C-alpha positions in Angstrom: 76.1 77.2 97.0 78.0 75.6 94.0 81.5 75.0 94.5 82.7 74.7 91.0 86.2 74.8 89.4 86.7 77.2 86.6 88.2 76.4 83.2 91.9 76.3 82.8 94.3 77.8 85.5 97.4 76.3 86.8 98.3 74.6 89.9 101.1 76.4 91.8 102.8 75.4 95.1 102.1 77.9 97.7 105.2 79.3 99.4 103.7 80.8 102.6 102.6 78.9 105.6 102.8 81.7 108.1 99.9 84.0 108.0 101.1 86.5 110.8 102.4 89.8 109.7 105.1 91.8 111.2 104.7 95.0 113.3 104.6 98.4 111.3 107.8 100.2 110.9 108.4 103.6 110.0 110.4 104.7 106.9 112.6 107.7 106.7 110.8 109.1 103.7 107.4 108.2 102.0 107.0 109.0 98.3 103.1 108.8 97.7 101.9 108.8 94.0 98.5 110.5 93.6 97.2 107.9 91.2 98.5 104.9 89.2 97.4 106.3 85.9 97.9 109.7 84.3 94.5 109.7 83.1 93.0 109.6 86.6 94.0 113.3 86.8 94.9 113.8 90.5 96.5 117.1 91.7 98.5 117.8 94.9 96.9 119.9 97.6 100.3 120.7 99.5 103.4 122.3 98.6 107.1 121.9 99.4 107.8 123.1 103.0 104.2 122.4 104.4 104.0 120.4 107.5 101.6 117.4 107.4 100.3 114.8 110.0 99.3 111.2 109.6 96.0 111.4 107.6 96.6 114.8 106.2 95.3 115.2 102.6 98.0 115.3 100.1 96.0 115.2 96.8 92.7 114.9 95.2 91.0 114.2 91.8 90.7 117.3 89.5 87.3 118.8 90.3 87.4 117.5 93.8 85.0 114.7 93.2 87.4 111.6 93.6 89.0 109.9 96.5 91.3 112.0 98.7 95.0 110.8 99.0 96.7 111.1 102.4 99.9 111.2 104.3 101.0 108.1 106.0 103.6 109.7 108.3 104.0 113.1 110.0 106.7 115.5 108.8 107.6 118.1 106.2 106.7 117.8 102.5 110.1 118.0 100.6 109.1 117.1 97.1 106.1 117.6 94.8 106.9 116.5 91.4 106.1 114.1 88.5 107.3 110.7 89.1 106.6 107.1 88.0 103.6 105.1 89.2 104.1 101.3 89.6 102.5 101.1 86.1 105.3 103.3 84.6 103.0 106.2 84.0 104.0 109.8 84.9 101.8 110.9 87.9 102.1 113.5 90.5 104.2 112.3 93.7 104.4 113.9 97.0 107.4 113.0 99.2 107.3 113.5 103.0 110.3 113.4 105.4 109.2 111.5 108.4 109.6 113.4 111.7 108.9 110.3 113.7 106.5 112.2 116.1 103.6 110.3 114.7 101.3 113.3 115.0 97.7 112.4 113.8 95.4 114.8 112.1 92.9 116.1 114.8 89.8 116.2 112.8 89.2 112.5 112.3 86.2 111.2 114.1 84.4 107.8 114.2 80.9 107.3 112.9 78.7 107.2 116.2 75.4 106.6 114.7 73.9 103.0 114.3 74.6 101.4 110.9 70.8 101.2 110.4 70.3 104.8 110.0 73.0 105.5 107.5 72.1 106.0 103.9 74.3 104.9 101.0 75.2 108.5 99.9 76.7 109.6 103.2 78.5 106.1 103.5 80.0 106.7 100.1 81.1 110.0 101.0 82.9 108.9 104.2 84.8 106.4 102.0 85.6 109.0 99.4 87.2 111.3 102.0 88.9 108.2 103.4 90.5 107.3 100.2 89.3 103.8 100.3 89.9 102.0 97.0 89.8 98.3 95.8 91.7 96.4 93.2 93.3 98.5 90.5 92.6 101.6 92.6 88.8 101.7 91.8 87.3 104.0 94.4 84.7 102.0 96.5 82.4 105.1 96.7 81.9 105.2 93.1 80.8 101.5 93.1 78.3 102.3 95.9 76.8 105.3 94.1 76.4 103.4 90.8 75.2 100.0 92.0 73.4 100.5 95.2 70.2 98.4 95.0 71.5 96.3 92.3 73.8 93.9 94.2 72.7 90.4 95.3 75.7 89.4 97.4 79.0 91.0 98.7 82.0 88.9 98.3 85.0 89.4 100.5 88.0 87.8 98.7 90.5 86.3 101.2 92.3 84.3 98.6 95.9 84.7 97.7 96.4 82.6 94.6 100.0 83.9 94.0 102.5 81.7 95.7 104.3 84.6 97.3 101.7 86.6 98.8 99.7 86.3 101.9 97.7 89.5 102.5 94.0 88.3 102.3 94.8 85.3 104.6 96.7 87.5 107.0 93.9 89.9 107.5 91.4 87.2 108.1 93.8 85.6 110.6 94.7 88.7 112.5 91.5 90.8 112.0 88.4 88.8 111.7 86.0 91.0 113.7 87.1 94.1 111.7 86.5 92.1 108.3 83.1 90.9 109.4 82.0 94.5 110.5 83.3 95.8 107.3 81.4 93.3 105.3 78.2 94.3 107.2 78.9 98.1 106.3 79.2 97.0 102.6 76.0 95.1 102.8 74.1 98.1 104.2 75.8 100.4 101.6 74.8 98.4 98.7 71.5 97.2 99.9 72.7 93.5 99.4 71.2 90.4 101.0 74.3 88.9 102.5 78.1 88.6 102.1 80.2 85.5 101.7 84.1 85.3 102.7 86.0 83.3 100.0 89.0 81.1 100.9 91.0 78.6 99.2 92.5 75.3 100.7 95.8 77.2 101.5 93.7 79.6 103.6 91.8 77.0 105.7 93.3 78.0 109.0 92.5 81.6 108.4 88.9 80.6 107.5 88.6 78.7 110.8 89.6 81.7 112.8 87.2 84.2 111.1 84.4 81.6 111.0 84.5 81.3 114.7 83.6 85.1 114.9 80.6 84.9 112.8 77.2 85.2 114.8 74.7 85.2 112.1 75.2 82.7 109.2 72.2 84.0 107.3 74.0 87.2 106.9 77.7 86.4 106.7 79.0 83.0 105.6 82.4 81.4 104.6 83.3 79.0 101.7 86.6 77.3 101.1 87.4 76.6 97.3 89.9 74.6 95.4 93.4 76.0 95.5 94.1 76.9 91.8 95.5 80.0 90.2 93.9 82.5 89.4 91.2 81.5 91.9 91.3 85.1 93.4 90.3 86.8 90.1 86.8 88.0 90.6 85.5 86.4 87.3 86.8 83.0 88.5 85.6 83.6 92.1 82.0 84.3 91.2 81.9 81.3 88.9 83.4 79.0 91.5 80.9 80.4 94.2 77.7 80.8 92.4 78.2 79.0 89.0 77.9 82.3 87.2 79.8 83.0 84.1 80.4 86.8 83.4 79.3 87.6 79.7 81.9 89.2 77.5 82.1 92.9 77.7 80.7 92.9 81.3 81.9 93.1 84.8 81.1 91.0 87.6 79.4 93.8 89.5 77.1 94.3 86.5 75.6 90.8 87.1 74.9 91.4 90.8 78.0 90.5 92.7 80.4 93.0 94.4 83.9 91.4 95.0 86.2 93.3 97.4 89.7 92.4 98.8 89.9 91.5 102.5 92.0 94.5 102.9 89.2 96.7 101.5 86.7 95.4 104.0 89.3 96.2 106.8 89.7 99.8 105.4 85.9 100.3 105.1 85.4 99.3 108.7 88.5 101.6 109.8 87.0 104.5 108.0 83.8 104.2 110.1 85.2 102.9 113.3 88.2 105.5 113.7 87.7 107.9 110.9 91.4 107.2 109.8 91.9 107.2 106.1 94.1 104.6 104.2 97.5 105.3 105.3 98.9 101.7 106.1 98.7 98.3 104.3 100.0 94.9 104.2 102.7 93.8 101.8 104.3 90.5 101.3 108.0 90.9 100.5 109.7 87.8 99.0 111.3 86.1 96.0 114.5 84.0 95.9 116.7 87.1 96.3 115.3 88.2 99.8 116.9 86.9 102.9 113.9 86.9 105.2 110.5 86.9 103.3 107.6 88.1 105.3 104.3 90.1 105.2 104.8 93.5 106.7 102.4 96.2 107.9 103.8 99.3 106.5 103.3 103.0 105.5 101.9 103.7 102.1 104.8 105.2 100.1 107.5 103.2 101.7 110.2 102.5 99.1 110.8 99.1 97.7 114.5 99.5 99.0 113.6 100.0 102.5 111.2 97.3 102.6 113.7 94.8 101.2 116.4 96.0 103.7 113.9 95.5 106.6 113.4 92.0 105.4 117.1 91.1 105.5 118.3 92.7 102.3 119.2 90.5 99.2 121.3 87.5 99.2 122.3 87.5 95.5 122.1 90.0 92.6 118.5 91.0 91.8 117.6 91.0 88.2 113.9 91.4 88.6 111.8 93.6 90.9 108.0 93.2 90.9 105.2 95.3 92.3 102.6 92.7 93.0 102.8 88.9 92.6 105.1 86.5 90.6 102.5 85.7 88.1 101.1 89.2 87.2 103.3 91.8 89.0 104.6 94.8 87.2 108.4 95.1 86.7 109.9 98.0 88.4 113.1 99.9 87.3 113.7 102.1 90.3 114.0 100.5 93.8 113.6 104.0 95.3 109.9 104.2 94.3 107.1 104.0 97.0 104.4 101.4 97.1 100.9 102.6 96.8 97.5 101.3 98.2 97.2 98.7 95.6 100.6 96.9 96.3 100.1 93.6 97.8 103.6 92.4 97.0 107.2 93.4 96.5 109.3 90.4 95.1 112.9 90.4 94.0 114.1 87.5 91.8 117.6 86.5 90.6 116.2 85.3 87.1 114.5 87.8 84.8 111.2 87.4 83.5 111.9 88.6 80.1 112.4 85.5 77.9 112.6 85.9 74.2 111.4 82.5 72.9 109.4 81.3 70.0 105.9 79.7 69.8 106.1 76.1 69.1 102.2 75.9 68.6 101.6 73.4 71.3 98.4 74.9 72.5 99.2 74.7 76.1 98.4 78.3 76.7 95.0 78.0 75.2 94.1 75.0 77.7 95.6 77.0 80.6 93.7 80.3 79.7 90.7 80.7 82.4 89.1 83.2 80.0 89.0 80.7 77.2 91.2 82.8 74.8 93.9 82.0 72.5 97.0 83.8 73.9 99.3 82.5 71.1 97.2 84.6 68.6 96.9 87.6 70.8 100.6 87.7 71.4 101.4 86.9 67.8 99.4 89.9 66.6 100.9 92.1 69.2 104.4 91.1 68.1 103.6 91.9 64.5 102.3 95.3 65.6 98.8 94.5 64.4 97.2 95.8 67.8 93.7 96.4 66.4 93.5 92.8 65.2 94.1 91.7 68.8 90.6 93.0 69.6 89.3 90.2 67.3 90.9 87.7 69.7 89.4 89.1 72.8 92.1 91.4 74.0 89.8 93.3 76.3 88.7 90.1 78.1 92.3 89.0 78.9 92.8 89.4 82.7 96.6 89.3 82.4 96.8 86.4 85.0 99.9 84.9 83.5 98.9 81.3 83.3 99.7 81.2 79.6 103.2 82.4 80.1 103.6 80.1 83.1 102.9 77.0 80.9 104.6 78.2 77.7 107.2 75.7 76.5 108.7 78.1 74.0 109.1 80.9 76.7 107.3 83.5 74.8 106.7 86.9 76.8 102.9 86.3 76.2 101.7 88.6 78.9 104.1 91.4 78.1 103.1 91.4 74.5 99.4 91.5 75.5 99.9 94.4 77.8 101.7 96.2 75.2 98.8 95.9 72.8 96.4 97.2 75.5 98.6 100.1 76.2 98.9 101.2 72.6 95.2 100.9 71.9 94.4 102.7 75.2 96.6 105.7 74.3 95.3 105.7 70.9 91.7 105.9 72.1 92.6 108.5 74.7 94.2 110.7 72.1 91.2 110.2 69.9 88.9 111.2 72.6 91.0 114.3 73.5 91.0 115.4 69.8 87.1 115.0 69.6 86.7 116.9 72.7 89.1 119.8 71.5 87.1 119.9 68.2 83.7 120.1 69.9 85.1 122.8 72.3 86.5 124.9 69.2 83.2 124.4 67.4 81.2 125.8 70.4 83.4 128.6 70.9 83.2 129.6 67.2 79.4 129.5 67.4 79.5 131.8 70.5 81.9 134.3 68.7 79.6 134.4 65.7 76.4 135.0 67.5 75.2 138.7 66.9 75.4 141.0 69.9 71.9 141.9 71.4 70.5 145.4 70.8 68.0 147.5 72.8 64.8 149.0 71.5 66.7 152.0 70.3 69.2 150.1 68.2 72.0 150.6 70.5 
C-alpha cells in the first residue's frame, strides 16, 4: 500500500500526548439543534412540557426520510424555538432540562441476527433511526443506499491533525474492539473488500493498541502515516494511503473509497450492539484560555460554557471561541449554545483570529495549499465582492483547511473571505432554485385551473 505525502500542507506541533478521555458528566440543560444548516429542513417532534428519556426522538427531517435526532438526557422539554447552529444558521433547537434520573427509552434493542444475514437496506434503516452521521453531518445511511456495491475499501480515520484535538486517537486507544466491529459492519453494508484504520505518527500508541485486537489482517489493517496537517482530510488521506488523486468536482466516495471518522465507526457498532442512538460524543476542550484542557465524553447539546467550567474555567479573558479545531474551527458568539454531533473540539483563545492585514504577494499560501489552489486570488476576489469570479479559481474545491492563513505573512483572513464567498453563492443558488420551483408550481397550478371540466354523455 502506498505511503505517499500529499502536496503542500503544514507541520504543526501536536499539543496532546494523553489519549485518555474523562468520564461523562451530566449537564443541567442540553440544547440540541436539529441540523447544522437551515436548508436541511429538520422539524421538532416534541413540544414544550413533554417528558423525554435518553434516546427519545426530538426531531426528524421533513417528510420523515432523514436521520432522527434524539435527547441525550432524561427530563422535560422547556424550549422549542429557532436558534443558532454552530455554523450560525437559524435552525430549530430543542432544550431539555435534565432530571438526572438517567431514564432510558425502553424500546431500544440490539440486533441479534448474525451480520451475514443483514442486507444493506435494513442496515441503513437502523443507522437512520439511530441518527448516525459523519463529518459535516452527512447521514451514513444515505451513503449506504447510494454507494452499496461501489466501494473498494472502507477507511476509518483515526487521525487528529489539529494540534488541540484528540478524538480519533482516543476512540482507538479506549474502544479498539468496538471500532473494529463497526468497521466490519460498514464493510458488510457497502459490500467492500476490506477496511484500513489510518493513523499518523502522533497516534502510534493508539495504533498499537488497536492493532493488537485485529485477528484478520486480510479484512482489517492499519497504517501509520506522516504527521502533517491536514492529513485527516479525506482527499489527502486517500492520496496518502492509495496514491489516488480525487478528480476536480468529484468526492472521494465517488472513486471507490468510503472514509469515516473513528467516532462514526463506534456509533455504527453501538447502533447494532445496543440499539442506542447517538446521544454522547467525545470533545477536546482546550486553547490557551482553558485551565485544564482535556478530552471529555459528554452529552450532545451540552453548552460551551458548562464544558469550559468543567475543564477548570478560563485563566484569562477569552477573545475567541471555536467550535472545532484551531485551524478550521467556526467562531462562536454565544457561550450558551450547545455542541452537536459534529463537534470535535471547543477551543478558547486569548488572541482573536480576525487579522486585517494585506497580501504581500509572497506566494506562501500557494505552496501550502494541499488542493493546489491560489488562495490569494480566491480571497482577493472575495474581498472585492466578485464572488462569481472566485469559482474560476476553484472555490468549490477549497477544503477550508486553513493552511493558507497559517503561513500568511501579511495576516490576511483568507479562510474567512473564502467562506464568505461560498456562503453568498450558496444563498444565491438556493434562492434561484426556490424561485424556479415556485414558478414551476405556479405554472402547473395554472394548467390544472385551465383544464375543461369533464362532462357526461348527456352534456351534464
